[in-house]
C-alpha positions, 0 to 999 in steps of 0.5 A: 053374074048370075043369082039363081032363082032361090037366091034371089027370092031369098034377098027380095023377101029379106029385104023386104022384110028389112023395109017393113020392120025398119019402118016399125024401129024407126017409128019406135026410136021417136017413142023409146028414144033410142036406137036398139029397136032399128038394129033389132029390126034386122034380125027379126027381118032375118027370123021372117025370112028363114020361115018364109023361105025355110031356111034353117037358123042354124045356116046363119053361121053360129060356129065360134071358129078358130080363137085367133079370128075371134080376138082379130075380130076385137083387135082390128077395131081397136087398131084402127080406131087407135091408129086414126085418132093418133093421127088427129091428136098429132095432126092437131085436128083434135087435142089429146085428152079430154079432162073435163070428160075425165072429171065428168066420169071421175065423178059418176063412177063417185072415184074422186080420190083418183087422178086422170090416168086411173080414171082413164084406165079404169074407164077404158077396162070398163068399156073394153071388158064390160060394156061391150058384153052389155051391146051384143044382144042388140048388134046381134039382132043386125048381125043376123042380118048383114053377115049372117045371112046377106053376105053369105047369100050374095057370096054364092053369086058374086065375086068377094068384091061384089059382096062387100060392095053391095053388102057395104051399101045396103048396110049403109043405106040402113043408117041414112034415113038417120042422118038425114033426120040430124039423129045419127052424126053432126049439125056442122059439116054438110050432109053430103060430106057426112055421108061420104065419109060415113059410107067410106067407113061403113063399106071399108069396115063391112070388108073385113067383117065379111072377109072373116065372116065368110073365113070363118062361117061364124057370125060371132066374128061379125058380133065382135068387131062391130061391138069392138067399133062402136065401144072404142069409138063412142065411148073412149076415144072420140070422148077422150078428143078435145075438139077444135073448130075443124075437128068435125071434119076429122074425128067420129064415123062423119069425119075423114080420118077414121074413113080413109084408115079403115079403108087402108085396112080393108084393102089388105083383106079384099086383096085376100078376099077377091083370091080366096073367095068364089061364088061356088061356095064359102070357104072356111 
């Protein structure tokens, strides 16, 4: 592997700006009580890098690409989360379904006459069609950097394996301080267990996203994938699970089941990517 001087400079400038804006975003988390500033910090770092390195913003991959890849980016996360939580419920690591959660939603939606199934379907539809769209702006801020700039830049000089490992580790490390400070994750399992499960899940997720990004030259596929994964984990399947004492070891992004299912799907895309993509150019 030999990184060109141009790529090395671009990556160095990008990571420097990410670090700088990350510090600002991390500080703002405590002022605003939400993670949006931290996610947007990557986007600001990307724009700053493009200005300093005189790269066109259009190079970040704004093409829409074939619709089938957009649908893949939406449905693959759903498939992974559905399989993971089906295993959790079947193996008894958690129970389906959380009636208290649905009762809370029944009240918040002001639909007191609806039964549990109707409330669940309404909530599912609302999350899958509306909340996912609302989440796009902040997610776009992150994906402009990770899949818009970082992945394509790494692919100029690295094999697909190198691309997904380096970008995956960087993406994971971006979240680590939140886990260390107890702002992300849980208060039960060890910090090392959480870091292992979360990092495996993120690298696996990043492998799938990198493949589709390089295949389509579209950063929108990464935005769709990221939003879909967040919504189905955080807003649908995890809240619908009745947790037991052991559940914390298996559920969510800090449990082992989701990480293992994602890694199995990622292996399929890794085998394709290592054959299809070379450091010479981005395939389309």
